[in-house]
N, C-alpha and C positions, 0 to 999 in steps of 0.2 A: 134677470134677463138683460143682456148688454144692448144698449141703444145709444144713439148719438143725441147730443143736445139739439142739433139741427133738426133731427127727425121729430123730437118732442115739441119744438118751437119753430115750425117751418116758416112762419111769417115774421120772425125776428131778423129781418134783413139788416137792421141797424147794427147788430153785433159784428158780423164779418166785415161790414163796411167800416166800422170804427177801427177794427184791427188793421185792415188794409191801409186806411188813412195813416195810422200810426207807423206802419212799415215804410210808406212813401215819405212821410215827414222825417223819419229817422234817417233814411238814405240821403235825403237832401241835407239834413242838419249835419251829417258827418263830413260832408265835403265843403259846405259853406264856411267862410271865414268867421271865427268867433271872437278874435281879439287881435288888435294891432299894437305892437310895442315899438315905441320910438325912443332912441337914446341920443342925448346931446344934440338933438335936432339935425343930426347928420345921417342917421341910418334908421330904418324902420323895417319891421318884418311882420307879416300877417300870418296868423296860424288858424287852421281849422282843427277839428278834433283829431283827424288822422295825421296831419302834418305835425301837430304838437306831439303826438305819440312817437312819430318818426324822429323828431328832434331829440326827445328824451332818450330814445334807443341809441342814436348816433353819438350822443354826449356821454354814454356810458351808464346812464341810469336805467339799466335793463329791468330791474325789479319794478320801478315806478311805471315804466312803459308797459310792462306786462300787466300790472295792476289796473291801470286806466283802460288799457285795451280790453281786458276781460270784463270790467264793469260797464264801460261806456260804449263798447262796440259789440262784443260777442254776446253778452247776456241779454241786452235789450232786443237784439235781433232774434235770438233763440227764444226769448219769452213770447214775442208776438207770433212767431211761427208755431210755437207750441199751443198757443191759444187757438189758432186756426185748426190745428190737429184735434185738440180737445173738443172743439165745436162740431166738427164734421165726422170724426171717427167714432165708431162704436167701441166704447171703452167700459170696462167694469167700473161700477160706481166708486169702489174703494180706490182704484188706481187713479180715477179722475179727481177724486177728492184730495188724494195725496199730492198729485201733481200741482193742482191749483194752490194748495196750501204752501208749498215751497215757492211757487212763483210769487205769491203775495208777500211772504216773509222777506224774500231777497230782492223784490222789485225796486225798493227805494234806493238801493245802492247804485242804480244806474244814474243817479243824479250826481255822482262823484265829480265828474268832469265839469259840470255846471258850477259847482261850488268852488272847484279849483280856479276857474276863471274869475268868479266873484272875488275870491281872496287875492288873486293876482292883481286885478284891477284896483282893489283897495290898497294894495301894498306898494304900487309903483308910481303913485302920483308924486313925482319929485320936482315939480316945476320945470325949470330949464334942463334938468339932468335927465329925466325920463318921464314918459307919459304912456298910459295905456288907454286904448279906446275900444269900447265894446262894439262888435260887429253883429249884423243881423243873425248870423248862424247860431249864436248862443241862445237866442229866443226860439228859433226853429227847433234846435236840438232839445232844449228844455220842454218845449211843447210836445215833442214826440214822446219823451219819457213820461210826462203827465198823462198823455193819451193812453200809453201802455198800462199805467197804473189804473186808470179809470176802466179800461177794457177788462183787466183782471177782476176788478171789483164787480162789474156787470156780469161777466161769465160766472163768477163765484156765486153771486146771488141767484142766478138762474139755476145753477147746479144744485145749490142748497134747497131751493124750492122744489126742484124735481125729485130730490131724495126724501122730501117730506119730513124734514127734521122737526122734532118737537122742541118745546121750550126747555132751556137748560135747567138743571137742578139748582135751586136757590140755596147757596151756601156762602158763608162769609169768605171774602176774598183774602188770599194770602195766608196768614198765620199770625202767631203772637209777635213775631219780629217784623212783620211787614210795615206797620205804621212807623216804626223807628227808621227802617231802611228808606222808606219813601220820604220821610222828613229830612234825613241826612242828605239824600240825593238832591232834594229840592234846595237845601241850603248851599250845598256845594255848587250846584248849577247856577244859582243866583249870584254867588260870589264870582264864579268864573265869567259870567256875563257882564258884570259891572266893574271888576278890577282890571288894571292894565294887563294887556295880553302878551305882547312881545315888543321888543325894541330892535330896530335895525339901524346900525350906525350910519349916519349921514342921510338917513331916510326919514320922512316926516309923517307917514300915515300910521304905521303900527309903532308908535313911540309911547313913552310913559304916561302920556295924557289921554290915551285912547283905550277904551274897552271895546268889546264886541258891540255893545249897544251904542256907544258914542260914535264908533267907526261907521256903524250902519246909518246913523243920522247924518254923518258927514258925507257919506256916499250919496244919500238922498239929496243933500243940499247942492251937490255938484251935478245933479241932473240924472243920476243913475237910479231913477225911481223904481223901475221894475226889479232890478237886481237887489236893491235895498229892501224892497217889499218882500222878496223871496226869502232873504235872510231873516227878516223880522217874523214872517209867518211860520216858516219851517223850522227855524233854529231857536227862536226866542219864545214866541207865543205858544205854539203847539206843545213843545216839550214841557214847559212850565205848567200849562193847563193839564197835560197828561198826568204829571206827578201829583198835582193837587187833587185830581179826580181819583187817582189810585189811593192817596191818603184818605180821602173821604170814604171810599169803598171799603178800606181796611177797618174802618171804625164803626160803620153803621151796620145794623142788623139787616139780614136779607129781606127784601120786600119787592113789590112791583116797581117802586121807584129805584131801588138799587139795580134791578134788571135794566132799566132805562140808562142808568149811569154806566153800567157795564158796556152797553152798546156804544155810548159816547166815548168811553175809554178805548174801545177797540178801534173806533174810527180815528181818534187822535193818534193812537200808536201806529196806525197804518201810514199816516202822513208826517209824523214827527221824524225829522232827519238830522237831529243834533249829532248823532254818532257819525253820519256821513260827513258832516261839516268838520268834525274833529279830525277825521282822517284827511280831509282836504287841507286843513291847516298844516298837518305834518308833511304832506306832499309838497306844498308850496314852500315850506321852510327848507326842505332839502333842495328845491330848485333855486332858492334865493341864496343858498349857502356860498356859492361861488361868486356872488356879486356884492355881498355885504356881510357884515358881522351880525349874526342873528342871536339875540339873547332872549330866552323865554322868561317872561315875567310871571309873577305869582298867579295872575288871573288864568293863565293857560293851565297851570297845574290844578287849580281848583276846578276849572272847566273839564279837564280830562278826567279828574277823579269823579265828578258828577256824572259824566257820560258813562264811565265804566260801571259805576254803581247802578245807574239806570238800566244798562244792558244786563247786569247781573239780576236785577229784579225781574226783568222780562224773561230771563232764562229760568228763574225759579218758578215763575208763573207758568211758563211753557212746560216745565217738567211736571208740575202739579197737574196741569191739564192732561198731559200725556198719560200720567198714572191714574187718571180718572178721579182726581180729587176735587173737581169743581167745574164751573162753566167755562166755555172757550175764552181765551185771554188774548192770544196774539193775532187772531184772524177775525175780521169783521163779518165774514160770511161762512167760514168753514171751521169745523172742529179740527183737532189735531189729526195728523195723518194716521190712519190705522197701521198697525205693524204689518209688514209683508207676509203673505201667506207662506206657510212652510211646505207647500206642495203636498203631494200624496193623492 
């Protein structure tokens, strides 16, 4: 029987309120200034998310403009509107579960523009040559994205409880190759976080003396505490903890404790954004190409390899989940989306 989540939980006024707050915050964050760039103390320009996309488009970087517009504007707005639809509309449980699953998996990519700003701020601290200043819009926009992720999590939990899911089958996670893959991914990511990342000629932030970790500390020392904390939490701490948890789950026998670890792994995977940060590095590298000679150092290649292997591991676990080979992996609240009905 089709019914809406609102009809099942008529007193949960906090859910639509959270979604509406997210929409309002997103709208404000798209127009507020997010960064001011100053060059040679003679000229400066302030960018919002929308004006930054417009500048990319006018400079000929159409692909980058479309990429950031899709992830940072279209998808966050679509996601919040869809959450309202899912909350109020009478939808088949399978369709609801499938829609929420996709919103959960893709939601973190809305943080792309935030990480682009973080890398830009870190890269352009050139003393008298150039300077970047964070504007309030980046915090408003980032808050909107985090609110949307939290709203998806809440709606997903309510939907899962409404469908009365049972406990997942206890089976060993991954397979015979999973411990090795997790260990290699962890080693590559650790190397990428600690080795020199990139070098920009005549620039001083991303030079041979800086890795992602030391650059994050340097940013914190300059007073960009919130931005540096975001990098540390989403790009360093959570991805490493996720791989360690995955390695542990691949080795231990199924038990009630392993079920608890699975839940933690799912939570870490939801908030880990190392792959989003890697794409942000590539975007900023392209944007800086016309201003300086950019040379990727070995840390970047280790970092990219670790990210790709981590994504591959998640894909394998997703395929195993889809084929019914074990408990849910990629979603904290929902199993894999069921296949569409064939009609009839």
